[in-house]
C-alpha positions in Angstrom: 18.7 38.5 -27.0 15.2 38.3 -25.4 14.6 41.2 -23.1 12.9 39.9 -20.0 10.2 41.8 -18.1 12.5 41.8 -15.1 15.2 43.6 -17.1 12.8 46.0 -18.8 11.7 47.4 -15.4 15.0 47.6 -13.6 17.5 48.0 -16.4 21.1 48.5 -15.2 20.3 47.7 -11.6 20.0 44.0 -12.7 23.2 44.1 -14.6 26.3 42.6 -12.9 29.3 44.7 -12.0 31.9 42.4 -13.2 34.2 44.4 -15.6 34.9 43.3 -19.2 38.5 42.3 -18.4 38.3 38.6 -18.7 36.5 35.6 -17.3 35.6 37.1 -14.0 37.5 34.5 -12.0 39.2 35.3 -8.7 42.7 36.0 -10.0 41.4 38.3 -12.8 39.2 40.2 -10.3 42.0 40.6 -7.8 44.4 42.0 -10.5 41.7 44.6 -11.3 41.5 45.7 -7.7 38.3 43.7 -6.8 38.1 42.1 -3.3 36.9 38.7 -2.3 33.5 39.0 -0.5 35.3 37.7 2.6 38.1 40.3 2.4 37.6 43.4 4.5 37.4 46.9 3.0 39.2 49.8 4.6 36.7 52.6 5.2 37.4 56.2 5.9 34.7 58.7 6.7 34.4 62.4 5.9 32.1 63.3 8.8 32.1 61.4 12.1 29.2 62.9 14.1 25.5 62.8 13.6 24.4 60.8 10.5 28.0 59.8 9.8 28.1 58.0 13.1 25.2 55.8 11.9 26.8 55.1 8.6 30.2 54.2 10.2 28.4 51.9 12.6 26.7 50.2 9.7 30.0 49.4 8.0 32.1 48.6 11.1 30.7 45.1 11.9 32.3 43.6 8.8 34.8 46.1 7.5 37.8 48.1 8.8 37.5 51.8 9.9 40.9 53.2 9.1 40.6 57.0 9.1 38.1 59.6 10.3 37.7 63.3 9.4 35.5 65.9 11.0 35.8 69.7 11.4 33.9 69.6 14.7 35.7 67.6 17.4 32.8 68.0 19.8 30.3 66.5 17.4 32.8 63.7 16.4 33.9 62.8 20.0 32.0 59.5 20.3 33.3 58.1 17.0 36.8 59.4 17.7 36.8 57.6 21.0 35.2 54.4 19.7 37.8 54.1 16.8 40.7 55.5 18.8 43.4 53.8 16.7 42.1 55.4 13.4 44.0 58.6 12.4 41.9 61.7 12.9 41.8 64.7 10.5 39.9 68.0 10.2 40.6 68.5 6.5 39.5 65.7 4.2 42.0 66.7 1.5 44.9 66.1 3.9 43.4 62.8 5.0 43.0 61.6 1.4 46.6 62.6 0.5 48.1 61.0 3.5 46.0 57.9 3.9 45.5 57.3 0.1 47.0 53.8 0.0 45.1 52.7 3.1 41.6 53.6 1.9 39.2 51.5 -0.3 35.9 53.3 0.3 34.8 56.6 1.9 31.6 57.6 3.6 30.6 61.3 2.9 28.2 62.5 5.6 28.6 66.3 6.0 26.5 69.3 5.1 25.0 69.1 1.6 27.1 72.0 0.1 30.3 70.0 0.6 29.1 66.6 -0.7 30.1 67.0 -4.3 33.6 68.4 -3.6 34.4 65.7 -1.1 33.0 62.9 -3.2 34.9 64.1 -6.3 38.2 64.2 -4.4 37.6 60.6 -3.3 36.5 59.2 -6.7 39.3 60.7 -8.7 41.6 58.8 -6.3 39.8 55.6 -7.1 37.8 55.4 -3.9 34.3 54.0 -3.7 31.9 56.4 -2.1 28.7 56.2 0.0 27.3 59.8 -0.1 24.5 60.8 2.1 21.2 62.1 0.6 20.3 64.3 -1.1 23.7 63.5 -2.8 24.4 67.1 -3.8 23.0 70.7 -3.6 22.8 71.5 -7.3 21.8 69.8 -10.6 25.3 70.4 -12.1 27.0 68.7 -9.2 24.7 65.6 -9.6 25.7 65.3 -13.2 29.4 65.7 -12.3 29.3 62.9 -9.8 27.5 60.6 -12.2 30.2 61.2 -14.8 33.0 60.8 -12.3 31.6 57.4 -11.1 31.7 56.2 -14.7 35.1 57.7 -15.5 36.9 56.3 -12.4 34.9 53.0 -12.3 34.1 53.1 -8.6 31.1 51.7 -6.7 28.7 54.3 -5.4 25.6 54.6 -3.3 23.4 57.5 -2.1 22.3 57.2 1.5 18.6 57.0 0.9 18.2 53.6 2.7 14.5 53.3 1.9 15.6 52.3 -1.7 16.8 49.1 -0.2 13.5 48.4 1.6 11.2 45.6 0.8 8.1 47.9 0.8 9.6 50.1 -1.9 10.0 47.1 -4.2 6.5 45.9 -3.3 5.1 49.3 -4.2 6.7 49.1 -7.7 5.5 45.5 -8.3 2.0 46.3 -7.3 1.9 49.2 -9.7 3.6 47.3 -12.5 1.1 44.5 -11.9 -1.7 46.9 -12.8 -3.4 46.5 -9.4 -4.3 50.2 -9.0 -4.3 51.0 -12.7 -2.6 54.0 -14.3 -1.3 56.3 -11.7 -2.1 60.0 -12.3 -1.3 61.6 -9.0 1.1 61.1 -6.1 0.9 63.0 -2.8 3.9 62.9 -0.5 4.3 64.8 2.8 6.6 65.3 5.8 6.6 67.0 9.2 10.1 68.4 8.4 11.7 70.9 9.0 12.4 70.0 12.6 15.1 72.7 12.5 14.5 76.5 12.1 13.5 77.8 8.7 12.0 81.1 7.6 14.2 83.2 9.8 14.7 86.8 8.6 17.7 88.0 10.6 21.2 86.7 11.2 22.5 87.1 14.8 25.6 89.0 15.6 29.0 87.3 15.5 30.1 84.9 18.3 33.6 83.5 19.0 34.4 80.3 17.2 34.6 77.3 19.5 38.1 75.8 19.9 36.6 72.4 18.9 35.4 73.7 15.5 37.3 74.7 12.3 34.8 77.3 11.0 36.7 78.0 7.7 36.8 74.3 6.8 33.1 73.9 7.8 32.2 76.7 5.3 34.3 75.0 2.6 33.2 76.0 -0.8 30.6 78.4 0.5 31.1 82.2 0.8 33.0 83.3 3.8 30.9 84.8 6.7 31.2 85.3 10.5 30.4 82.5 12.8 27.4 82.8 15.1 25.8 80.6 17.6 22.9 83.0 18.1 24.3 83.7 21.6 23.8 80.1 22.7 26.2 78.2 24.8 24.2 74.9 24.6 22.6 73.4 21.5 18.9 73.2 20.9 16.9 70.0 21.1 18.2 68.9 17.7 21.9 69.5 18.6 22.1 72.8 16.7 23.2 76.3 17.4 22.5 78.6 14.4 24.3 77.3 11.3 25.7 74.1 12.7 26.0 71.2 13.5 22.4 70.5 12.5 20.5 73.5 11.4 22.4 74.1 8.2 19.7 72.2 6.3 17.5 75.2 6.3 19.9 77.6 4.6 20.1 78.2 0.9 23.9 78.2 0.9 24.3 74.9 2.8 21.3 72.7 2.5 18.2 71.8 0.5 15.5 72.3 3.1 12.9 69.8 4.1 12.6 68.6 0.5 16.2 67.8 0.3 16.2 66.1 3.7 13.2 63.8 3.2 12.2 63.6 -0.5 15.0 61.1 -1.3 13.2 58.8 1.3 9.5 59.5 0.8 9.6 60.0 -3.0 11.9 57.0 -3.4 9.0 54.6 -4.0 7.3 56.9 -6.5 10.7 57.4 -8.3 11.2 53.7 -8.6 7.7 52.6 -9.4 6.8 55.4 -11.8 10.1 55.8 -13.6 10.3 59.5 -12.7 14.0 59.8 -13.5 13.2 58.8 -17.1 10.3 61.1 -17.6 10.4 64.7 -18.9 9.6 67.2 -16.2 7.1 69.4 -17.8 7.1 72.0 -15.0 7.7 72.6 -11.3 6.0 75.2 -9.1 5.8 76.1 -5.5 2.1 76.6 -5.1 2.1 77.6 -1.5 4.7 78.7 1.1 4.6 80.1 4.6 7.3 81.9 6.5 9.6 83.1 3.7 13.2 84.4 4.2 15.9 86.0 2.1 18.4 83.4 3.1 16.5 80.3 4.3 13.8 77.9 2.9 10.2 78.6 4.0 8.7 77.2 7.2 6.3 75.2 5.1 5.5 74.7 1.4 3.5 72.8 -1.2 5.2 71.9 -4.5 3.7 70.5 -7.7 5.8 68.6 -10.2 4.2 67.7 -13.6 5.7 64.8 -15.5 5.0 63.7 -19.0 3.6 60.3 -19.9 6.2 57.4 -20.0 5.6 54.2 -22.0 2.1 53.0 -21.1 2.1 55.2 -17.9 -0.1 58.3 -18.1 1.0 61.9 -17.4 1.5 62.4 -13.7 1.2 65.1 -11.0 3.3 64.8 -7.9 2.5 67.0 -4.9 4.9 67.6 -2.1 3.9 69.0 1.3 6.3 69.9 4.2 6.1 71.6 7.6 3.0 69.6 8.5 1.6 68.7 11.9 -0.9 66.2 10.5 -1.4 64.1 7.4 -2.9 66.2 4.5 -6.5 65.5 3.4 -6.2 63.7 0.0 -9.3 63.8 -2.2 -10.8 60.3 -2.6 -9.2 58.8 0.5 -11.9 57.4 2.8 -12.3 59.3 6.1 -10.3 57.7 9.0 -7.9 55.8 6.7 -4.4 55.6 8.1 -1.9 57.0 5.5 1.9 56.8 5.4 3.5 55.5 8.6 0.8 53.7 10.7 0.5 54.1 14.5 1.8 51.7 17.0 0.0 50.0 19.9 0.3 50.9 23.6 3.2 52.2 25.5 4.0 55.7 26.6 5.7 58.4 24.7 5.3 59.7 21.2 5.1 57.3 18.3 8.3 58.1 16.3 9.0 57.7 12.6 9.0 54.0 11.9 6.8 53.0 14.8 3.9 50.9 13.6 2.2 47.7 12.8 4.8 46.1 10.7 6.5 43.0 11.8 7.3 40.8 8.8 4.7 38.2 8.1 5.3 34.5 7.5 5.6 33.7 3.8 2.3 33.1 2.1 0.1 34.8 4.7 -2.6 37.1 3.2 -1.4 40.6 2.8 2.2 39.5 3.4 5.5 39.2 1.5 5.0 36.4 -1.1 6.5 33.0 -0.4 8.9 33.4 -3.4 10.6 36.5 -1.9 14.1 36.2 -0.4 14.2 35.0 3.2 15.4 38.4 4.5 12.3 40.0 3.1 10.1 37.5 4.9 11.5 38.3 8.4 14.1 35.6 8.6 16.7 36.0 11.5 19.0 38.9 10.8 16.7 40.3 8.2 15.1 43.1 10.1 17.3 45.0 12.5 16.3 45.8 16.1 12.7 45.8 17.2 11.3 43.3 14.7 8.7 42.0 17.1 5.1 43.0 16.5 4.6 46.8 16.6 8.3 47.4 17.5 10.1 50.4 15.9 12.5 49.6 13.2 16.2 49.9 14.0 18.5 52.5 12.4 21.3 50.1 11.6 21.0 50.4 7.8 20.8 46.7 7.4 17.0 46.3 7.7 14.9 45.5 4.6 12.2 47.6 6.4 8.8 46.7 7.7 6.2 45.0 5.5 2.4 45.0 5.8 0.8 42.2 7.9 -2.9 41.9 8.0 -3.0 40.2 11.4 -0.9 43.0 13.0 -3.0 45.7 11.4 -6.2 44.0 12.5 -4.9 43.9 16.1 -4.1 47.6 15.9 -7.6 48.4 14.8 -9.0 46.3 17.7 -6.6 47.7 20.3 -8.3 49.0 23.5 -5.2 50.9 24.6 -4.4 54.3 23.1 -2.4 54.2 19.9 0.8 56.2 19.4 0.7 58.1 16.1 4.0 59.0 14.4 4.8 62.3 12.9 3.1 62.8 9.5 5.3 61.3 6.8 4.4 59.1 3.8 2.9 59.0 0.3 -0.3 58.1 -1.5 -0.5 56.9 -5.1 -3.8 57.5 -6.9 -4.6 55.3 -9.9 -7.7 54.9 -12.1 -8.4 51.5 -10.4 -7.4 52.2 -6.8 -4.9 53.7 -4.4 -2.0 52.6 -2.2 0.1 54.2 0.5 3.7 53.8 1.8 5.5 55.0 4.9 8.6 57.3 5.1 11.1 54.7 3.8 8.7 52.8 1.6 7.6 50.8 4.7 4.2 49.1 5.2 3.1 49.4 1.6 -0.6 48.7 1.4 -3.7 49.2 -0.7 -6.3 51.6 0.5 -8.9 51.2 1.8 -6.8 48.8 3.9 -9.6 46.2 3.9 -8.5 45.4 0.4 -5.4 43.8 2.0 -7.3 41.1 3.9 -7.2 38.6 1.0 -4.6 40.3 -1.1 -1.4 38.6 -2.1 1.6 40.6 -3.2 2.7 40.0 -6.8 5.5 37.6 -7.4 8.9 39.3 -6.8 10.1 41.0 -10.0 13.0 43.0 -8.6 16.2 41.9 -7.0 16.2 42.3 -3.2 18.7 44.3 -1.2 20.7 42.8 1.8 20.4 46.3 3.4 21.7 49.6 2.1 25.2 49.6 3.5 25.6 45.8 2.8 24.4 46.6 -0.7 27.2 49.2 -1.2 29.9 46.9 0.4 28.9 44.1 -2.0 29.3 46.5 -5.0 32.7 47.6 -3.7 33.8 44.0 -3.7 32.8 43.5 -7.3 29.1 42.5 -6.9 26.0 44.0 -8.5 25.8 47.8 -8.6 24.3 49.2 -5.5 20.5 49.9 -5.8 21.0 53.7 -5.4 24.3 54.0 -7.3 24.9 57.4 -9.0 23.4 56.2 -12.4 20.1 55.9 -10.4 20.6 58.5 -7.7 21.8 61.4 -9.9 18.8 61.5 -12.2 16.5 61.1 -9.2 17.9 64.1 -7.3 18.1 66.2 -10.5 14.3 66.5 -10.8 14.0 66.8 -7.0 16.5 69.7 -6.9 14.3 71.5 -9.5 11.8 71.7 -6.6 14.4 73.1 -4.3 15.0 75.9 -6.9 11.2 76.4 -7.3 11.0 77.2 -3.5 13.0 80.3 -4.2 11.0 81.7 -7.1 7.4 82.5 -8.0 5.6 80.7 -10.8 6.2 77.6 -12.9 9.7 76.6 -13.9 10.2 74.9 -17.2 13.3 72.7 -17.7 15.3 71.5 -20.7 17.2 68.4 -19.5 19.2 68.1 -22.7 20.8 71.5 -22.2 20.5 71.4 -18.4 18.7 74.7 -18.6 15.6 76.4 -17.0 14.2 78.0 -20.0 11.8 80.6 -18.6 13.5 82.1 -15.6 17.1 83.5 -15.9 17.5 84.0 -12.2 16.4 80.4 -11.4 18.7 79.1 -14.1 21.7 80.5 -12.1 20.9 78.1 -9.3 21.6 75.0 -11.3 25.3 75.3 -10.7 27.2 76.3 -7.5 29.7 79.0 -7.0 33.0 77.8 -5.4 34.9 79.9 -3.0 38.5 80.6 -4.1 40.9 78.0 -2.8 38.6 75.1 -3.3 39.3 72.8 -6.2 36.6 70.9 -8.1 38.0 69.0 -11.1 35.3 69.0 -13.7 34.8 65.7 -15.4 32.5 66.9 -18.3 31.5 70.5 -19.1 
């Protein structure tokens, strides 16, 4: 068989999901449990407040929401009211046991430390799973979920929606086209954490609210007293001390700013530079501020060193978090906008996703090429809310994201009204022939200096395009192509990222042997590759 260039770069993502059980006709598929694209899936959700609410809302327009579970009734109140006929649970184990026959797919959008356990309970019951980023909290759990997805033959997706965006694919295609040469450095950065990190004392115990099941919230984690730090009202992000939002900063519950945003911001580098296929030579935290015995630091800089891959040279990836402004990258011209661009006019702060980025007409210079799918060119229904010029992208998980448009960018530069600058988030790729930058979710991919985009035409599409992250998952559940961030893709991605999470807790370089899943030069760091489960919580290991 001739191996096409398209297959070489995207591998299994281009393979169909039709099982080897016959001809693939409708009766055969139906007998194997596959659904017609027009037949609705029955969704349950583990988590109903916060991020879960967005995921539920993304599935609800076309599918059935049949059961909801949340340990925090206050946090889940809006979704519980909206889907008033769906049975409600606090314990996902009871929900899965009781509603088993009614459920096809499950959204898992709860604190990181419970992702793997909840997802495993779903998959071993034959349920498709959409699991929020960063998928899991440890490397061992990532491998377990990948093995389970293969064993139980379920559709999977990690909730890093930028992987579905047009700009992420454009970034890969520009690099594979050789337009910036061999890439030797990537710099990626974020303003996160927007929750507390670097605290050094745990407040005294407070009464557990009647609306919260604290023991279930802790789940597999070590038992400890509840505290709200004496607060009766949440902070600006909806958090008290541990929950419902601030858990991301704690070693036992989250993965810090890296776990929160790297699956988004480093998604384009992972796809374009095949980072999941490369050997990680070493990982080191080279700077950190505001350290804590039980939380991630207030700010940090990490360095990942990757070996060469194919005809791609060895690579250094730098990660910065806790930033208030975009870092100075050597070689980038002064005044160049990096990452998420600003937006024109209007009051208030420019948020993440605000910028010069309405989709351009096919064929316009600096735009999506005419051969790209209609959704990628800004066709009706392709872009979510706010697709007009400079409008912020919607959060409906159906948008292919915002793409660069020279006319919009030129208008921004010429604007006589004050620009709104978003929080600093994005990435820069440095090649031996040039540079490019992307926004938080792979948006507004462009060469730098940006003047290079004036007459630039994107390479012809090489990769398949996504209908949007949740739609992509739903399609896979119904027997279509594997979702673009299925666990065969997501687990190796988060594995190397999670090495950075471990490096934040140790001094010096960490060296890693992926064959043995072992950190070879630091015995204490090695212990963090696998979690400790509290007694009473089952995790059915798929492969030791």
